[in-house]
C-alpha positions, 0 to 999 in steps of 0.5 A, a space after each residue: 776964170 776960164 771954163 773947165 772941160 766939164 763946163 764946155 762939154 755941158 754947153 755942147 762945145 768941143 775943145 782942142 783937148 777933146 779933139 786930141 783925146 778923140 784922136 788918141 782913142 779913135 772915137 769922135 770928138 762928140 763921143 768924148 764931149 758927151 761922155 764928159 757932159 755925162 760925168 762918165 769920161 774925164 780928161 786929166 789935164 791941168 791948164 798948168 801942165 804946158 808940156 802935158 798930153 790930155 788923157 781921157 779915161 772913162 766909159 767906151 775908151 781904152 783902159 788906162 794904166 797908172 804907174 806909181 813912183 816916188 822916193 821914200 824916207 829910206 831912198 831919196 835918189 831923184 835920178 832913180 825916180 826919173 829913170 822909173 818915169 822914163 821906163 814906165 812911159 817907154 813900156 806903155 804907162 799912160 800916167 805917172 803918180 809921184 808919191 814921194 815922201 822923202 828927200 827933195 820932194 818938190 824937186 823930184 815932182 817937178 823934175 818928173 813933170 818936166 821929164 815926160 808929157 805923160 799925165 801926172 797924179 799925186 797925193 798932196 796931203 804927203 806934201 802938206 805933212 812933209 812941209 809941216 814936219 820940215 818947215 814948221 817943226 810940227 807933227 803930222 797931227 799939228 797941220 792946219 787946214 791951211 797947210 793941207 790946202 797949201 799942199 794942194 795949191 803947190 801941186 796944182 801950180 806945178 801942173 799935176 793933172 789929177 790928185 788923190 784926196 781922201 775926202 770920204 775918210 770921216 769920223 763916221 766911217 771910222 766908227 763903222 770900221 771899228 764897230 765891224 772890225 777889220 784885220 788890217 784896219 786902214 792901209 791907205 797912207 793918206 787915210 791913216 794921216 787923216 784918221 790920225 789928224 781927226 783923232 788927235 784934233 777931235 775934228 772932222 776931215 778938213 777935206 770933207 768939211 771944206 769940200 767946197 774950198 777944194 772945188 774952188 782950187 781944182 776948178 781953177 786949174 781944171 785938175 781932175 779930182 781922184 776921190 781916194 779910197 782911204 778904207 780900201 781893203 788891205 787884205 781879202 778878209 776886209 774886202 767889201 765891208 761896212 767901211 769900204 761901202 760907207 766911204 763909197 756912198 759918201 764919194 758918190 755924194 761928193 761926185 754929184 757936188 763936184 760935177 754940179 761945180 764943173 769939176 771932173 771926178 773919178 773914183 778910186 777903188 780897192 785893193 785886195 778883193 777875192 775873185 768872186 767879189 770883184 764884179 760886185 765892187 765895180 757894179 756898186 761904184 758905178 751905181 753909187 757914183 753915177 758912172 764916174 770913171 773907176 780907177 782901181 789898185 789891182 785889185 789883188 786876188 790873193 794875199 800870199 804871193 809877195 814877190 809876184 804881186 804884179 801877177 796877182 794884180 793883173 789877174 784882178 785888174 783884168 776882171 775889174 776892167 772887163 766888168 767896167 773899171 776904167 783905169 788900172 794902177 799897177 802893182 809891182 813885184 816888190 809890193 809889200 816888200 820894198 820901194 820898186 826898182 827900175 826893173 820892178 816898174 817895167 814888170 809892173 807896167 807890162 803885167 798891168 797893160 796885159 790885164 787892161 788889153 785883155 779886158 778891152 777885148 772883152 769890152 769891145 774897145 775899138 781896135 783892141 782885137 785888131 792888134 791880136 789878129 795882126 799878131 796871129 797873122 804874123 805868127 802864122 807867117 813866122 814873121 818874127 820882126 812882125 811879132 816883135 813890133 806888135 809885142 807889148 815888150 818888144 825888147 823881151 821878145 826879141 831877147 828870148 828869140 835871140 838867145 835860142 839856138 834857132 835853126 834854118 827852119 825859121 820856127 821857134 825851139 818849142 816845136 822846131 822842125 815839127 812846127 805846126 804852122 809849117 806842117 799845116 802849110 804843107 797839108 793845106 798845099 796838097 
């Protein structure tokens, strides 16, 4: 069996994937290697993802952005999901998670993987549940342990680079949730599947009980384990409660076991979190999980902005990433309302990229501030083409400019002939 990137790093070896990641991040290969060895950086890349580009995530690197796409039982259009994948990558998503639960899910996943060289993630438990229902006429609660692991192997064989697995959803954590009480209970789909299975079968979570088997599979493909937050808060009132923190403690313990086995790990986090609790959540994760990369959904900082949750996500994401989160999962304007369309994907990616970049400036990530200095220089010169080239969404910036009745003075219509840049140019020449 081949060695994983973690095993190579621990032996002091710099691999080709480490060199690719280092070049993309403008850091030394030694920096990447040492971070992987310490467990604070992962390279997401399945050995079966032949057209995939290795993606480094972790401490000291640019904050990455993930876009969730995928069909549902109410919307199974594969071409629509492929267009979402194209748009997500065009506007700067570093990774795509296929969360399909309806229609030809195998074909959709394979087509998305073939469509792009971007990093690909998934939740194999959805696959196991669908296969049990469709192919074996079973209910979700009738899935066997073999069914669950068969779904993981299928995704691994297809080339998925990182998989979300809800290993910390245990019977003990469920009891803690019940004892404390919650408004939203469990909003994670994978978490809810697992709890329903445990309750019906009166058994422990197979992914927790058979964690060593999971490690054997992921190690074979050098997939990164993304330890999912099944008890992530679904509203502000449930944030940072007993269930969430107990699950996080378990994930920290599982992180150590995985790393000892040579498997790369990142941790998933909340969710819906008040502004004043975000930094605490990041600090807890980093401490309990020994600095493993942290992948957060949002977090959303208010529950009352449906239709604008890409904004609530960006606010929380900027604070989380500045505090040390490494990977931001976008939220689109359609969150809590419906399956996102192509425009929603574009808006979600851009909003989260803004948050990630703002955080990178705060963290001092190499090259982040230089982009803003370049933009300021172009603005001072009224260099519109330069500004468009530097913009996160050049198409939108150019569109606004084109739709404006620009006069010969060359400034924008906000100030027109009284443009401060032009006035200052004249003043400084005197």
